PDB file of N, CA, C and O in Angstrom, chain B, residues numbered from 101:
ATOM      1  N   UNK B 101       0.837  -1.178   0.000  1.00  0.00           N
ATOM      2  CA  UNK B 101       0.000   0.000   0.000  1.00  0.00           C
ATOM      3  C   UNK B 101       0.886   1.247   0.000  1.00  0.00           C
ATOM      4  O   UNK B 101       2.034   1.216   0.442  1.00  0.00           O
ATOM      5  N   UNK B 102       0.324   2.331  -0.504  1.00  0.00           N
ATOM      6  CA  UNK B 102       0.998   3.627  -0.507  1.00  0.00           C
ATOM      7  C   UNK B 102       0.331   4.529   0.529  1.00  0.00           C
ATOM      8  O   UNK B 102      -0.792   4.268   0.960  1.00  0.00           O
ATOM      9  N   UNK B 103       1.022   5.578   0.918  1.00  0.00           N
ATOM     10  CA  UNK B 103       0.425   6.555   1.813  1.00  0.00           C
ATOM     11  C   UNK B 103       0.961   7.946   1.501  1.00  0.00           C
ATOM     12  O   UNK B 103       2.068   8.114   0.988  1.00  0.00           O
ATOM     13  N   UNK B 104       0.148   8.922   1.825  1.00  0.00           N
ATOM     14  CA  UNK B 104       0.578  10.317   1.865  1.00  0.00           C
ATOM     15  C   UNK B 104       0.124  10.853   3.210  1.00  0.00           C
ATOM     16  O   UNK B 104      -1.028  10.672   3.605  1.00  0.00           O
ATOM     17  N   UNK B 105       1.015  11.499   3.898  1.00  0.00           N
ATOM     18  CA  UNK B 105       0.712  12.103   5.188  1.00  0.00           C
ATOM     19  C   UNK B 105       0.567  13.610   4.965  1.00  0.00           C
ATOM     20  O   UNK B 105       1.540  14.303   4.668  1.00  0.00           O
ATOM     21  N   UNK B 106      -0.657  14.098   5.113  1.00  0.00           N
ATOM     22  CA  UNK B 106      -0.959  15.512   4.912  1.00  0.00           C
ATOM     23  C   UNK B 106      -1.072  16.228   6.249  1.00  0.00           C
ATOM     24  O   UNK B 106      -1.295  15.600   7.285  1.00  0.00           O
ATOM     25  N   UNK B 107      -0.919  17.533   6.217  1.00  0.00           N
ATOM     26  CA  UNK B 107      -1.286  18.364   7.360  1.00  0.00           C
ATOM     27  C   UNK B 107      -2.719  18.809   7.101  1.00  0.00           C
ATOM     28  O   UNK B 107      -2.991  19.459   6.092  1.00  0.00           O
ATOM     29  N   UNK B 108      -3.644  18.464   8.007  1.00  0.00           N
ATOM     30  CA  UNK B 108      -5.042  18.829   7.785  1.00  0.00           C
ATOM     31  C   UNK B 108      -5.268  20.300   8.136  1.00  0.00           C
ATOM     32  O   UNK B 108      -4.338  21.000   8.537  1.00  0.00           O
ATOM     33  N   UNK B 109      -6.502  20.757   7.982  1.00  0.00           N
ATOM     34  CA  UNK B 109      -6.816  22.169   8.183  1.00  0.00           C
ATOM     35  C   UNK B 109      -6.601  22.651   9.609  1.00  0.00           C
ATOM     36  O   UNK B 109      -6.461  23.852   9.840  1.00  0.00           O
ATOM     37  N   UNK B 110      -6.572  21.729  10.569  1.00  0.00           N
ATOM     38  CA  UNK B 110      -6.318  22.117  11.959  1.00  0.00           C
ATOM     39  C   UNK B 110      -4.844  21.994  12.336  1.00  0.00           C
ATOM     40  O   UNK B 110      -4.473  22.260  13.479  1.00  0.00           O
ATOM     41  N   UNK B 111      -4.003  21.593  11.385  1.00  0.00           N
ATOM     42  CA  UNK B 111      -2.570  21.479  11.639  1.00  0.00           C
ATOM     43  C   UNK B 111      -2.112  20.104  12.080  1.00  0.00           C
ATOM     44  O   UNK B 111      -0.929  19.904  12.357  1.00  0.00           O
ATOM     45  N   UNK B 112      -3.046  19.136  12.151  1.00  0.00           N
ATOM     46  CA  UNK B 112      -2.696  17.776  12.570  1.00  0.00           C
ATOM     47  C   UNK B 112      -2.279  16.934  11.362  1.00  0.00           C
ATOM     48  O   UNK B 112      -2.757  17.159  10.250  1.00  0.00           O
ATOM     49  N   UNK B 113      -1.384  15.963  11.584  1.00  0.00           N
ATOM     50  CA  UNK B 113      -1.048  15.040  10.498  1.00  0.00           C
ATOM     51  C   UNK B 113      -2.225  14.101  10.205  1.00  0.00           C
ATOM     52  O   UNK B 113      -2.834  13.547  11.120  1.00  0.00           O
ATOM     53  N   UNK B 114      -2.529  13.937   8.934  1.00  0.00           N
ATOM     54  CA  UNK B 114      -3.667  13.113   8.525  1.00  0.00           C
ATOM     55  C   UNK B 114      -3.227  12.165   7.400  1.00  0.00           C
ATOM     56  O   UNK B 114      -2.986  12.611   6.278  1.00  0.00           O
ATOM     57  N   UNK B 115      -3.121  10.861   7.694  1.00  0.00           N
ATOM     58  CA  UNK B 115      -2.654   9.921   6.668  1.00  0.00           C
ATOM     59  C   UNK B 115      -3.773   9.468   5.737  1.00  0.00           C
ATOM     60  O   UNK B 115      -4.916   9.278   6.152  1.00  0.00           O
ATOM     61  N   UNK B 116      -3.416   9.302   4.482  1.00  0.00           N
ATOM     62  CA  UNK B 116      -4.290   8.702   3.480  1.00  0.00           C
ATOM     63  C   UNK B 116      -3.547   7.478   2.955  1.00  0.00           C
ATOM     64  O   UNK B 116      -2.427   7.590   2.457  1.00  0.00           O
ATOM     65  N   UNK B 117      -4.174   6.311   3.069  1.00  0.00           N
ATOM     66  CA  UNK B 117      -3.566   5.058   2.615  1.00  0.00           C
ATOM     67  C   UNK B 117      -4.372   4.569   1.420  1.00  0.00           C
ATOM     68  O   UNK B 117      -5.602   4.569   1.444  1.00  0.00           O
ATOM     69  N   UNK B 118      -3.662   4.151   0.371  1.00  0.00           N
ATOM     70  CA  UNK B 118      -4.337   3.788  -0.869  1.00  0.00           C
ATOM     71  C   UNK B 118      -3.565   2.694  -1.602  1.00  0.00           C
ATOM     72  O   UNK B 118      -2.391   2.462  -1.311  1.00  0.00           O
ATOM     73  N   UNK B 119      -4.222   2.014  -2.560  1.00  0.00           N
ATOM     74  CA  UNK B 119      -3.594   0.895  -3.266  1.00  0.00           C
ATOM     75  C   UNK B 119      -2.416   1.331  -4.143  1.00  0.00           C
ATOM     76  O   UNK B 119      -2.355   2.473  -4.597  1.00  0.00           O
ATOM     77  N   UNK B 120      -1.503   0.418  -4.366  1.00  0.00           N
ATOM     78  CA  UNK B 120      -0.313   0.686  -5.180  1.00  0.00           C
ATOM     79  C   UNK B 120      -0.653   1.065  -6.616  1.00  0.00           C
ATOM     80  O   UNK B 120       0.130   1.764  -7.258  1.00  0.00           O
ATOM     81  N   UNK B 121      -1.782   0.632  -7.135  1.00  0.00           N
ATOM     82  CA  UNK B 121      -2.128   0.922  -8.531  1.00  0.00           C
ATOM     83  C   UNK B 121      -2.472   2.393  -8.765  1.00  0.00           C
ATOM     84  O   UNK B 121      -2.491   2.847  -9.909  1.00  0.00           O
ATOM     85  N   UNK B 122      -2.745   3.142  -7.695  1.00  0.00           N
ATOM     86  CA  UNK B 122      -3.020   4.575  -7.812  1.00  0.00           C
ATOM     87  C   UNK B 122      -1.696   5.318  -7.662  1.00  0.00           C
ATOM     88  O   UNK B 122      -0.925   5.039  -6.744  1.00  0.00           O
ATOM     89  N   UNK B 123      -1.436   6.251  -8.550  1.00  0.00           N
ATOM     90  CA  UNK B 123      -0.182   7.008  -8.511  1.00  0.00           C
ATOM     91  C   UNK B 123      -0.237   8.078  -7.417  1.00  0.00           C
ATOM     92  O   UNK B 123      -1.309   8.587  -7.090  1.00  0.00           O
ATOM     93  N   UNK B 124       0.915   8.409  -6.861  1.00  0.00           N
ATOM     94  CA  UNK B 124       0.989   9.417  -5.809  1.00  0.00           C
ATOM     95  C   UNK B 124       0.410  10.754  -6.276  1.00  0.00           C
ATOM     96  O   UNK B 124      -0.373  11.378  -5.559  1.00  0.00           O
ATOM     97  N   UNK B 125       0.796  11.190  -7.472  1.00  0.00           N
ATOM     98  CA  UNK B 125       0.313  12.487  -7.937  1.00  0.00           C
ATOM     99  C   UNK B 125      -1.187  12.486  -8.211  1.00  0.00           C
ATOM    100  O   UNK B 125      -1.836  13.522  -8.066  1.00  0.00           O
ATOM    101  N   UNK B 126      -1.748  11.349  -8.601  1.00  0.00           N
ATOM    102  CA  UNK B 126      -3.197  11.249  -8.792  1.00  0.00           C
ATOM    103  C   UNK B 126      -3.928  11.429  -7.463  1.00  0.00           C
ATOM    104  O   UNK B 126      -4.933  12.137  -7.398  1.00  0.00           O
ATOM    105  N   UNK B 127      -3.429  10.793  -6.408  1.00  0.00           N
ATOM    106  CA  UNK B 127      -4.058  10.929  -5.095  1.00  0.00           C
ATOM    107  C   UNK B 127      -3.860  12.351  -4.563  1.00  0.00           C
ATOM    108  O   UNK B 127      -4.775  12.937  -3.983  1.00  0.00           O
ATOM    109  N   UNK B 128      -2.681  12.890  -4.761  1.00  0.00           N
ATOM    110  CA  UNK B 128      -2.388  14.252  -4.294  1.00  0.00           C
ATOM    111  C   UNK B 128      -3.378  15.252  -4.878  1.00  0.00           C
ATOM    112  O   UNK B 128      -3.854  16.141  -4.171  1.00  0.00           O
ATOM    113  N   UNK B 129      -3.688  15.113  -6.159  1.00  0.00           N
ATOM    114  CA  UNK B 129      -4.607  16.025  -6.832  1.00  0.00           C
ATOM    115  C   UNK B 129      -6.018  15.979  -6.248  1.00  0.00           C
ATOM    116  O   UNK B 129      -6.758  16.957  -6.350  1.00  0.00           O
ATOM    117  N   UNK B 130      -6.395  14.865  -5.642  1.00  0.00           N
ATOM    118  CA  UNK B 130      -7.741  14.697  -5.102  1.00  0.00           C
ATOM    119  C   UNK B 130      -7.928  15.276  -3.709  1.00  0.00           C
ATOM    120  O   UNK B 130      -9.060  15.437  -3.252  1.00  0.00           O
ATOM    121  N   UNK B 131      -6.839  15.590  -3.033  1.00  0.00           N
ATOM    122  CA  UNK B 131      -6.912  16.002  -1.636  1.00  0.00           C
ATOM    123  C   UNK B 131      -6.863  17.522  -1.505  1.00  0.00           C
ATOM    124  O   UNK B 131      -6.066  18.175  -2.179  1.00  0.00           O
ATOM    125  N   UNK B 132      -7.706  18.089  -0.647  1.00  0.00           N
ATOM    126  CA  UNK B 132      -7.742  19.546  -0.490  1.00  0.00           C
ATOM    127  C   UNK B 132      -6.623  20.109   0.395  1.00  0.00           C
ATOM    128  O   UNK B 132      -6.418  21.322   0.424  1.00  0.00           O
ATOM    129  N   UNK B 133      -5.905  19.254   1.106  1.00  0.00           N
ATOM    130  CA  UNK B 133      -4.860  19.736   2.013  1.00  0.00           C
ATOM    131  C   UNK B 133      -3.680  20.286   1.227  1.00  0.00           C
ATOM    132  O   UNK B 133      -3.315  19.746   0.182  1.00  0.00           O
ATOM    133  N   UNK B 134      -3.087  21.354   1.729  1.00  0.00           N
ATOM    134  CA  UNK B 134      -2.016  22.015   0.982  1.00  0.00           C
ATOM    135  C   UNK B 134      -0.632  21.456   1.258  1.00  0.00           C
ATOM    136  O   UNK B 134       0.227  21.479   0.378  1.00  0.00           O
ATOM    137  N   UNK B 135      -0.401  20.956   2.457  1.00  0.00           N
ATOM    138  CA  UNK B 135       0.961  20.554   2.832  1.00  0.00           C
ATOM    139  C   UNK B 135       1.099  19.038   2.951  1.00  0.00           C
ATOM    140  O   UNK B 135       0.331  18.386   3.659  1.00  0.00           O
ATOM    141  N   UNK B 136       2.091  18.488   2.249  1.00  0.00           N
ATOM    142  CA  UNK B 136       2.436  17.067   2.358  1.00  0.00           C
ATOM    143  C   UNK B 136       3.578  16.945   3.352  1.00  0.00           C
ATOM    144  O   UNK B 136       4.616  17.589   3.194  1.00  0.00           O
ATOM    145  N   UNK B 137       3.391  16.121   4.374  1.00  0.00           N
ATOM    146  CA  UNK B 137       4.416  15.916   5.398  1.00  0.00           C
ATOM    147  C   UNK B 137       5.328  14.746   5.082  1.00  0.00           C
ATOM    148  O   UNK B 137       6.490  14.738   5.487  1.00  0.00           O
ATOM    149  N   UNK B 138       4.813  13.754   4.361  1.00  0.00           N
ATOM    150  CA  UNK B 138       5.592  12.576   4.010  1.00  0.00           C
ATOM    151  C   UNK B 138       4.789  11.694   3.074  1.00  0.00           C
ATOM    152  O   UNK B 138       3.567  11.815   2.979  1.00  0.00           O
ATOM    153  N   UNK B 139       5.489  10.806   2.383  1.00  0.00           N
ATOM    154  CA  UNK B 139       4.815   9.883   1.471  1.00  0.00           C
ATOM    155  C   UNK B 139       5.749   8.732   1.156  1.00  0.00           C
ATOM    156  O   UNK B 139       6.971   8.872   1.203  1.00  0.00           O
ATOM    157  N   UNK B 140       5.158   7.597   0.834  1.00  0.00           N
ATOM    158  CA  UNK B 140       5.933   6.419   0.486  1.00  0.00           C
ATOM    159  C   UNK B 140       5.051   5.197   0.524  1.00  0.00           C
ATOM    160  O   UNK B 140       3.892   5.229   0.111  1.00  0.00           O
ATOM    161  N   UNK B 141       5.613   4.134   1.021  1.00  0.00           N
ATOM    162  CA  UNK B 141       4.908   2.856   1.102  1.00  0.00           C
ATOM    163  C   UNK B 141       4.736   2.472   2.562  1.00  0.00           C
ATOM    164  O   UNK B 141       5.571   2.800   3.405  1.00  0.00           O
ATOM    165  N   UNK B 142       3.644   1.775   2.850  1.00  0.00           N
ATOM    166  CA  UNK B 142       3.377   1.388   4.235  1.00  0.00           C
ATOM    167  C   UNK B 142       3.006  -0.086   4.291  1.00  0.00           C
ATOM    168  O   UNK B 142       2.240  -0.581   3.464  1.00  0.00           O
ATOM    169  N   UNK B 143       3.553  -0.769   5.265  1.00  0.00           N
ATOM    170  CA  UNK B 143       3.189  -2.156   5.576  1.00  0.00           C
ATOM    171  C   UNK B 143       2.570  -2.133   6.962  1.00  0.00           C
ATOM    172  O   UNK B 143       3.127  -1.551   7.893  1.00  0.00           O
ATOM    173  N   UNK B 144       1.413  -2.770   7.093  1.00  0.00           N
ATOM    174  CA  UNK B 144       0.696  -2.722   8.367  1.00  0.00           C
ATOM    175  C   UNK B 144       0.426  -4.109   8.921  1.00  0.00           C
ATOM    176  O   UNK B 144      -0.528  -4.300   9.676  1.00  0.00           O
ATOM    177  N   UNK B 145       1.241  -5.067   8.561  1.00  0.00           N
ATOM    178  CA  UNK B 145       1.110  -6.418   9.104  1.00  0.00           C
ATOM    179  C   UNK B 145       2.037  -6.520  10.306  1.00  0.00           C
ATOM    180  O   UNK B 145       3.251  -6.356  10.181  1.00  0.00           O
ATOM    181  N   UNK B 146       1.459  -6.791  11.466  1.00  0.00           N
ATOM    182  CA  UNK B 146       2.266  -6.768  12.682  1.00  0.00           C
ATOM    183  C   UNK B 146       2.522  -5.327  13.069  1.00  0.00           C
ATOM    184  O   UNK B 146       1.602  -4.624  13.486  1.00  0.00           O
ATOM    185  N   UNK B 147       3.753  -4.881  12.938  1.00  0.00           N
ATOM    186  CA  UNK B 147       4.054  -3.475  13.233  1.00  0.00           C
ATOM    187  C   UNK B 147       3.969  -2.658  11.943  1.00  0.00           C
ATOM    188  O   UNK B 147       4.175  -3.185  10.849  1.00  0.00           O
ATOM    189  N   UNK B 148       3.673  -1.411  12.080  1.00  0.00           N
ATOM    190  CA  UNK B 148       3.577  -0.519  10.924  1.00  0.00           C
ATOM    191  C   UNK B 148       4.965  -0.061  10.522  1.00  0.00           C
ATOM    192  O   UNK B 148       5.772   0.333  11.363  1.00  0.00           O
ATOM    193  N   UNK B 149       5.234  -0.119   9.219  1.00  0.00           N
ATOM    194  CA  UNK B 149       6.542   0.288   8.694  1.00  0.00           C
ATOM    195  C   UNK B 149       6.338   1.149   7.459  1.00  0.00           C
ATOM    196  O   UNK B 149       5.616   0.758   6.542  1.00  0.00           O
ATOM    197  N   UNK B 150       6.966   2.314   7.427  1.00  0.00           N
ATOM    198  CA  UNK B 150       6.913   3.224   6.287  1.00  0.00           C
ATOM    199  C   UNK B 150       8.298   3.313   5.660  1.00  0.00           C
ATOM    200  O   UNK B 150       9.308   3.343   6.364  1.00  0.00           O
ATOM    201  N   UNK B 151       8.337   3.356   4.332  1.00  0.00           N
ATOM    202  CA  UNK B 151       9.621   3.401   3.644  1.00  0.00           C
ATOM    203  C   UNK B 151       9.441   3.961   2.233  1.00  0.00           C
ATOM    204  O   UNK B 151       8.317   4.078   1.744  1.00  0.00           O
ATOM    205  N   UNK B 152      10.527   4.297   1.599  1.00  0.00           N
ATOM    206  CA  UNK B 152      10.508   4.731   0.206  1.00  0.00           C
ATOM    207  C   UNK B 152      10.187   6.199   0.038  1.00  0.00           C
ATOM    208  O   UNK B 152      10.189   6.981   0.988  1.00  0.00           O
ATOM    209  N   UNK B 153       9.908   6.547  -1.224  1.00  0.00           N
ATOM    210  CA  UNK B 153       9.607   7.937  -1.527  1.00  0.00           C
ATOM    211  C   UNK B 153       8.634   8.035  -2.688  1.00  0.00           C
ATOM    212  O   UNK B 153       8.404   7.070  -3.417  1.00  0.00           O
ATOM    213  N   UNK B 154       8.074   9.215  -2.840  1.00  0.00           N
ATOM    214  CA  UNK B 154       7.141   9.524  -3.914  1.00  0.00           C
ATOM    215  C   UNK B 154       7.752  10.665  -4.721  1.00  0.00           C
ATOM    216  O   UNK B 154       7.503  11.837  -4.439  1.00  0.00           O
ATOM    217  N   UNK B 155       8.543  10.321  -5.716  1.00  0.00           N
ATOM    218  CA  UNK B 155       9.263  11.346  -6.474  1.00  0.00           C
ATOM    219  C   UNK B 155       8.320  12.284  -7.226  1.00  0.00           C
ATOM    220  O   UNK B 155       8.646  13.455  -7.422  1.00  0.00           O
ATOM    221  N   UNK B 156       7.164  11.792  -7.646  1.00  0.00           N
ATOM    222  CA  UNK B 156       6.237  12.630  -8.413  1.00  0.00           C
ATOM    223  C   UNK B 156       5.666  13.786  -7.597  1.00  0.00           C
ATOM    224  O   UNK B 156       5.208  14.778  -8.164  1.00  0.00           O
ATOM    225  N   UNK B 157       5.692  13.664  -6.260  1.00  0.00           N
ATOM    226  CA  UNK B 157       5.217  14.769  -5.412  1.00  0.00           C
ATOM    227  C   UNK B 157       6.330  15.271  -4.481  1.00  0.00           C
ATOM    228  O   UNK B 157       6.061  15.976  -3.508  1.00  0.00           O
ATOM    229  N   UNK B 158       7.567  14.907  -4.786  1.00  0.00           N
ATOM    230  CA  UNK B 158       8.752  15.341  -4.030  1.00  0.00           C
ATOM    231  C   UNK B 158       8.606  15.134  -2.532  1.00  0.00           C
ATOM    232  O   UNK B 158       8.790  16.066  -1.749  1.00  0.00           O
ATOM    233  N   UNK B 159       8.272  13.903  -2.132  1.00  0.00           N
ATOM    234  CA  UNK B 159       8.130  13.580  -0.713  1.00  0.00           C
ATOM    235  C   UNK B 159       8.705  12.194  -0.453  1.00  0.00           C
ATOM    236  O   UNK B 159       8.818  11.374  -1.364  1.00  0.00           O
ATOM    237  N   UNK B 160       9.062  11.945   0.789  1.00  0.00           N
ATOM    238  CA  UNK B 160       9.562  10.629   1.164  1.00  0.00           C
ATOM    239  C   UNK B 160       9.073  10.250   2.549  1.00  0.00           C
ATOM    240  O   UNK B 160       8.584  11.086   3.309  1.00  0.00           O
ATOM    241  N   UNK B 161       9.216   8.973   2.858  1.00  0.00           N
ATOM    242  CA  UNK B 161       8.800   8.473   4.168  1.00  0.00           C
ATOM    243  C   UNK B 161       9.644   9.127   5.246  1.00  0.00           C
ATOM    244  O   UNK B 161      10.868   9.204   5.137  1.00  0.00           O
ATOM    245  N   UNK B 162       8.979   9.594   6.280  1.00  0.00           N
ATOM    246  CA  UNK B 162       9.669  10.232   7.393  1.00  0.00           C
ATOM    247  C   UNK B 162       9.857   9.262   8.537  1.00  0.00           C
ATOM    248  O   UNK B 162       9.164   8.249   8.626  1.00  0.00           O
ATOM    249  N   UNK B 163      10.780   9.568   9.395  1.00  0.00           N
ATOM    250  CA  UNK B 163      11.114   8.698  10.518  1.00  0.00           C
ATOM    251  C   UNK B 163       9.923   8.426  11.433  1.00  0.00           C
ATOM    252  O   UNK B 163       9.789   7.310  11.935  1.00  0.00           O
ATOM    253  N   UNK B 164       9.068   9.396  11.661  1.00  0.00           N
ATOM    254  CA  UNK B 164       7.941   9.225  12.571  1.00  0.00           C
ATOM    255  C   UNK B 164       6.614   8.906  11.898  1.00  0.00           C
ATOM    256  O   UNK B 164       5.588   8.838  12.575  1.00  0.00           O
ATOM    257  N   UNK B 165       6.606   8.709  10.583  1.00  0.00           N
ATOM    258  CA  UNK B 165       5.349   8.485   9.859  1.00  0.00           C
ATOM    259  C   UNK B 165       4.597   7.250  10.352  1.00  0.00           C
ATOM    260  O   UNK B 165       3.376   7.293  10.499  1.00  0.00           O
ATOM    261  N   UNK B 166       5.298   6.166  10.605  1.00  0.00           N
ATOM    262  CA  UNK B 166       4.641   4.927  11.049  1.00  0.00           C
ATOM    263  C   UNK B 166       3.915   5.141  12.374  1.00  0.00           C
ATOM    264  O   UNK B 166       2.807   4.641  12.565  1.00  0.00           O
ATOM    265  N   UNK B 167       4.536   5.880  13.284  1.00  0.00           N
ATOM    266  CA  UNK B 167       3.901   6.143  14.570  1.00  0.00           C
ATOM    267  C   UNK B 167       2.656   7.009  14.406  1.00  0.00           C
ATOM    268  O   UNK B 167       1.647   6.787  15.076  1.00  0.00           O
ATOM    269  N   UNK B 168       2.729   7.993  13.516  1.00  0.00           N
ATOM    270  CA  UNK B 168       1.571   8.849  13.258  1.00  0.00           C
ATOM    271  C   UNK B 168       0.418   8.014  12.711  1.00  0.00           C
ATOM    272  O   UNK B 168      -0.723   8.179  13.140  1.00  0.00           O
ATOM    273  N   UNK B 169       0.704   7.124  11.772  1.00  0.00           N
ATOM    274  CA  UNK B 169      -0.331   6.274  11.174  1.00  0.00           C
ATOM    275  C   UNK B 169      -0.923   5.344  12.224  1.00  0.00           C
ATOM    276  O   UNK B 169      -2.143   5.203  12.302  1.00  0.00           O
ATOM    277  N   UNK B 170      -0.087   4.713  13.025  1.00  0.00           N
ATOM    278  CA  UNK B 170      -0.589   3.828  14.088  1.00  0.00           C
ATOM    279  C   UNK B 170      -1.485   4.586  15.056  1.00  0.00           C
ATOM    280  O   UNK B 170      -2.569   4.114  15.399  1.00  0.00           O
ATOM    281  N   UNK B 171      -1.044   5.743  15.492  1.00  0.00           N
ATOM    282  CA  UNK B 171      -1.814   6.551  16.433  1.00  0.00           C
ATOM    283  C   UNK B 171      -3.143   6.998  15.813  1.00  0.00           C
ATOM    284  O   UNK B 171      -4.171   6.995  16.490  1.00  0.00           O
ATOM    285  N   UNK B 172      -3.128   7.376  14.553  1.00  0.00           N
ATOM    286  CA  UNK B 172      -4.338   7.811  13.861  1.00  0.00           C
ATOM    287  C   UNK B 172      -5.386   6.700  13.853  1.00  0.00           C
ATOM    288  O   UNK B 172      -6.553   6.945  14.157  1.00  0.00           O
ATOM    289  N   UNK B 173      -4.978   5.489  13.508  1.00  0.00           N
ATOM    290  CA  UNK B 173      -5.945   4.384  13.455  1.00  0.00           C
ATOM    291  C   UNK B 173      -6.360   3.930  14.851  1.00  0.00           C
ATOM    292  O   UNK B 173      -7.484   3.459  15.027  1.00  0.00           O
ATOM    293  N   UNK B 174      -5.499   4.057  15.834  1.00  0.00           N
ATOM    294  CA  UNK B 174      -5.871   3.725  17.213  1.00  0.00           C
ATOM    295  C   UNK B 174      -6.939   4.688  17.710  1.00  0.00           C
ATOM    296  O   UNK B 174      -7.875   4.273  18.394  1.00  0.00           O
ATOM    297  N   UNK B 175      -6.809   5.972  17.374  1.00  0.00           N
ATOM    298  CA  UNK B 175      -7.794   6.973  17.787  1.00  0.00           C
ATOM    299  C   UNK B 175      -9.147   6.728  17.102  1.00  0.00           C
ATOM    300  O   UNK B 175     -10.196   6.946  17.708  1.00  0.00           O
ATOM    301  N   UNK B 176      -9.123   6.280  15.854  1.00  0.00           N
ATOM    302  CA  UNK B 176     -10.351   6.040  15.098  1.00  0.00           C
ATOM    303  C   UNK B 176     -11.142   4.866  15.674  1.00  0.00           C
ATOM    304  O   UNK B 176     -12.364   4.828  15.532  1.00  0.00           O
ATOM    305  N   UNK B 177     -10.478   3.913  16.315  1.00  0.00           N
ATOM    306  CA  UNK B 177     -11.162   2.739  16.833  1.00  0.00           C
ATOM    307  C   UNK B 177     -11.582   2.911  18.288  1.00  0.00           C
ATOM    308  O   UNK B 177     -12.306   2.064  18.813  1.00  0.00           O
ATOM    309  N   UNK B 178     -11.160   3.960  18.944  1.00  0.00           N
ATOM    310  CA  UNK B 178     -11.516   4.177  20.351  1.00  0.00           C
ATOM    311  C   UNK B 178     -12.891   4.773  20.495  1.00  0.00           C
ATOM    312  O   UNK B 178     -13.344   5.018  21.613  1.00  0.00           O
TER     313      UNK B 178
END
């Protein structure tokens, strides 16, 4: 799976996870958020791991992206 981590309108990081067949720039064009914080590939089996980069939108996986994604989904299920 791919992901883009955006800064939402309130300033919080907001991850979007999508299938590999969708291009990074195609997903970027669909989102209203202005700032991309990170992007790449994500594996969520067991522990969450982010890696790689999205050259088409000049972004790459950040060191803390996996933790942000884990925390985001934990908050959604509470």
